[in-house]
N, CA, C and O of each residue as an XYZ file, in Angstrom:
276
protein
N     -91.713     -7.227    -83.158
C     -92.458     -6.335    -81.566
C     -93.205     -6.824    -81.064
O     -93.167     -8.012    -81.387
N     -94.099     -6.595    -80.264
C     -95.478     -7.186    -79.875
C     -96.131     -6.421    -79.360
O     -95.588     -5.913    -78.379
N     -97.266     -6.022    -79.613
C     -98.275     -4.647    -79.221
C     -99.639     -5.770    -78.372
O    -100.045     -6.896    -78.662
N     -99.988     -4.866    -77.336
C    -101.143     -6.016    -76.766
C    -102.033     -5.057    -77.538
O    -101.806     -3.888    -77.850
N    -103.340     -5.988    -77.830
C    -104.723     -5.261    -78.550
C    -105.528     -5.762    -77.652
O    -105.708     -6.885    -77.180
N    -106.397     -3.757    -77.365
C    -107.351     -4.141    -76.268
C    -108.806     -4.258    -76.872
O    -109.790     -4.270    -76.133
N    -108.896     -4.338    -78.173
C    -110.576     -4.513    -78.861
C    -110.062     -6.090    -78.572
O    -111.134     -6.687    -78.663
N    -109.542     -6.611    -78.421
C    -109.439     -8.106    -78.222
C    -110.286     -9.099    -77.203
O    -109.821     -9.357    -76.093
N    -111.802     -9.750    -77.727
C    -112.085    -10.317    -76.325
C    -112.015    -11.758    -76.039
O    -112.406    -12.508    -76.933
N    -111.498    -12.369    -74.733
C    -111.009    -12.902    -73.535
C    -111.473    -12.816    -72.573
O    -112.212    -11.877    -72.277
N    -111.278    -13.444    -72.061
C    -111.545    -13.593    -70.433
C    -110.670    -12.579    -69.622
O    -109.448    -12.447    -69.687
N    -111.779    -11.725    -68.655
C    -111.752    -10.437    -68.113
C    -109.772    -10.555    -67.190
O    -109.114    -11.383    -66.560
N    -109.622     -9.104    -67.717
C    -108.163     -9.286    -67.840
C    -106.996     -9.723    -68.209
O    -105.995     -9.500    -67.527
N    -106.960    -10.409    -69.347
C    -106.498    -10.980    -70.257
C    -106.114    -10.093    -71.735
O    -107.069     -9.703    -72.407
N    -104.947     -9.845    -72.125
C    -105.113     -9.260    -73.277
C    -104.457    -10.126    -74.353
O    -103.983    -11.159    -73.881
N    -104.358    -10.035    -75.199
C    -103.361    -10.772    -76.900
C    -102.802     -9.931    -76.562
O    -103.025     -8.833    -76.053
N    -101.437    -10.887    -77.090
C    -100.302    -10.176    -77.505
C    -100.106    -10.375    -79.371
O     -99.535    -11.347    -79.866
N    -100.553     -9.533    -79.967
C    -100.410     -9.499    -81.268
C     -99.065     -8.960    -81.984
O     -98.793     -7.781    -81.755
N     -98.132     -9.736    -82.881
C     -97.077     -9.097    -83.306
C     -97.185     -8.379    -84.292
O     -97.800     -8.781    -85.279
N     -96.472     -6.855    -84.236
C     -96.900     -6.171    -85.280
C     -95.120     -6.335    -86.232
O     -94.014     -6.113    -85.739
N     -95.385     -6.710    -87.424
C     -94.323     -7.268    -88.257
C     -94.283     -5.962    -88.980
O     -95.339     -5.329    -88.944
N     -93.137     -5.348    -89.725
C     -92.920     -4.933    -90.679
C     -92.253     -5.526    -91.941
O     -91.315     -6.314    -91.825
N     -92.697     -5.179    -93.054
C     -91.849     -6.144    -94.466
C     -91.890     -7.517    -94.176
O     -92.869     -8.155    -93.789
N     -90.541     -7.998    -94.431
C     -90.129     -9.014    -94.530
C     -89.927     -9.837    -93.221
O     -89.479    -10.972    -93.384
N     -90.158     -9.483    -92.102
C     -89.785     -9.573    -90.444
C     -90.787    -10.845    -91.038
O     -91.599    -10.742    -91.958
N     -90.426    -12.273    -90.099
C     -91.241    -13.219    -89.411
C     -91.470    -12.950    -88.368
O     -90.805    -12.098    -87.778
N     -92.966    -13.892    -87.541
C     -93.201    -13.736    -86.560
C     -92.064    -14.748    -85.485
O     -91.571    -15.769    -85.964
N     -91.805    -14.404    -84.311
C     -91.397    -15.299    -83.710
C     -91.607    -17.049    -83.042
O     -90.860    -17.838    -82.463
N     -93.173    -17.075    -83.549
C     -93.918    -17.965    -83.602
C     -93.662    -18.759    -84.737
O     -93.849    -19.958    -84.526
N     -93.236    -18.424    -86.046
C     -93.243    -19.116    -87.163
C     -91.986    -20.251    -86.845
O     -92.472    -21.238    -87.398
N     -90.870    -20.636    -86.374
C     -90.303    -21.552    -86.766
C     -91.346    -22.749    -85.734
O     -91.026    -23.930    -85.869
N     -92.249    -22.517    -84.989
C     -93.184    -23.464    -83.938
C     -93.532    -23.757    -85.171
O     -92.924    -24.648    -85.765
N     -94.427    -23.158    -85.694
C     -95.999    -23.231    -86.729
C     -94.864    -24.578    -87.929
O     -95.128    -25.756    -88.171
N     -93.558    -23.666    -88.449
C     -93.466    -24.662    -89.657
C     -93.456    -26.146    -88.769
O     -94.394    -26.907    -89.003
N     -92.417    -26.579    -87.754
C     -92.587    -27.716    -87.523
C     -93.612    -28.760    -87.726
O     -93.435    -29.963    -87.916
N     -94.866    -28.000    -87.644
C     -96.101    -28.910    -87.722
C     -96.852    -29.496    -88.879
O     -97.375    -28.912    -89.828
N     -96.802    -30.615    -88.635
C     -97.339    -31.697    -90.227
C     -98.122    -31.084    -90.486
O     -97.973    -30.509    -91.564
N     -99.353    -30.815    -89.756
C    -100.527    -30.100    -91.121
C    -100.161    -29.136    -91.457
O    -100.754    -28.771    -92.473
N     -99.340    -28.377    -91.072
C     -98.845    -26.936    -92.139
C     -98.154    -27.178    -93.291
O     -98.019    -26.331    -94.173
N     -97.575    -28.618    -93.348
C     -95.918    -28.694    -94.179
C     -97.137    -28.546    -95.952
O     -98.183    -29.042    -96.371
N     -96.084    -27.546    -96.416
C     -96.220    -27.382    -97.846
C     -97.325    -25.928    -98.158
O     -97.847    -25.574    -99.215
N     -97.381    -25.460    -97.096
C     -98.372    -23.826    -97.002
C     -96.976    -23.192    -97.411
O     -95.987    -23.869    -97.134
N     -96.836    -22.314    -97.862
C     -96.124    -20.892    -98.591
C     -95.620    -20.164    -97.050
O     -96.213    -20.130    -95.972
N     -94.585    -19.739    -97.366
C     -94.334    -18.903    -96.323
C     -95.125    -17.964    -95.726
O     -95.174    -17.797    -94.508
N     -95.939    -17.149    -96.789
C     -96.693    -16.072    -96.464
C     -98.044    -16.473    -95.791
O     -98.658    -15.629    -95.138
N     -98.574    -17.897    -95.954
C     -99.619    -18.343    -95.177
C     -98.717    -18.745    -93.759
O     -99.142    -18.657    -92.607
N     -97.847    -19.040    -94.028
C     -97.151    -19.366    -92.606
C     -97.389    -18.092    -91.448
O     -98.195    -17.831    -90.555
N     -96.208    -17.505    -92.033
C     -96.204    -16.175    -91.278
C     -97.828    -15.589    -91.015
O     -98.032    -15.048    -89.928
N     -98.777    -15.675    -91.829
C     -99.784    -15.651    -91.138
C    -100.630    -16.073    -90.140
O    -101.496    -15.474    -89.502
N    -100.258    -17.128    -90.116
C    -100.821    -18.535    -88.565
C     -99.994    -17.899    -87.912
O    -100.556    -17.253    -87.028
N     -98.561    -17.731    -87.933
C     -97.741    -17.704    -86.836
C     -98.167    -16.129    -85.749
O     -98.258    -16.035    -84.525
N     -98.343    -15.108    -86.814
C     -98.889    -13.405    -86.699
C    -100.685    -14.000    -85.343
O    -100.972    -13.659    -84.196
N    -101.229    -14.745    -86.136
C    -102.310    -15.302    -85.428
C    -102.048    -16.103    -84.032
O    -103.025    -16.350    -83.325
N    -101.048    -16.418    -83.719
C    -100.737    -17.327    -82.885
C    -100.527    -16.639    -81.432
O     -99.940    -15.570    -81.265
N    -101.141    -17.479    -80.348
C    -100.861    -16.916    -79.133
C     -99.906    -18.306    -78.251
O    -100.285    -19.429    -77.920
N     -98.929    -17.800    -78.131
C     -98.410    -18.675    -76.787
C     -98.452    -18.022    -76.258
O     -98.492    -16.793    -76.326
N     -98.452    -19.313    -75.011
C     -99.614    -19.845    -73.820
C     -98.159    -20.774    -72.746
O     -97.551    -21.605    -73.420
N     -97.906    -20.700    -71.963
C     -97.885    -21.247    -70.651
C     -98.575    -22.347    -69.831
O     -99.479    -21.881    -69.137
N     -98.443    -23.382    -69.738
C     -99.578    -24.253    -68.920
C     -98.748    -24.790    -67.951
O     -97.586    -25.064    -68.250
N     -99.258    -25.019    -66.607
C     -98.267    -25.596    -65.346
C     -98.290    -27.341    -65.600
O     -99.246    -27.862    -66.174
N     -97.524    -27.869    -65.272
C     -97.651    -29.295    -65.083
C     -99.116    -29.994    -64.619
O     -99.699    -29.746    -63.564
N     -99.382    -30.547    -65.241
C    -100.845    -31.479    -64.970
C    -102.055    -30.548    -65.041
O    -103.140    -30.891    -64.572
N    -101.802    -29.022    -65.805
C    -102.792    -28.236    -66.107
C    -103.594    -29.017    -66.934
O    -102.952    -29.919    -67.473
N    -104.993    -28.978    -67.274
C    -105.998    -29.268    -67.951
C    -105.885    -28.292    -69.119
O    -105.946    -27.094    -68.844
N    -105.739    -28.636    -70.298
C    -105.981    -27.209    -70.791
C    -107.022    -27.339    -72.817
O    -107.160    -26.608    -73.798
N    -107.565    -29.094    -72.264
C    -108.857    -29.384    -73.118
C    -109.715    -29.835    -72.494
O    -109.256    -30.369    -71.484
N    -110.817    -29.910    -72.566
C    -111.729    -30.360    -71.986
C    -112.657    -30.999    -72.984
O    -113.062    -30.199    -73.827
N    -113.236    -32.611    -73.146
C    -114.401    -32.780    -73.883
C    -115.724    -32.428    -73.460
O    -116.185    -32.666    -72.343
N    -116.353    -31.814    -74.462
C    -118.085    -31.810    -74.227
C    -118.435    -30.766    -73.555
O    -119.620    -30.576    -73.282
């Protein structure tokens, strides 16, 4: 289940979706986090925490998502 968090700082009009998990339930983003080599070897508990903190976003084709400088 996802719930909007009003206390989150972000661009005006944006709201962060925070996963609300119970017990042994894992975040829907955990499967994606597990595939990242950088996080290989982390315990499930830490992978779940990373996935819970992650924000899934979609970007348009050719949209700049990172700018150096």
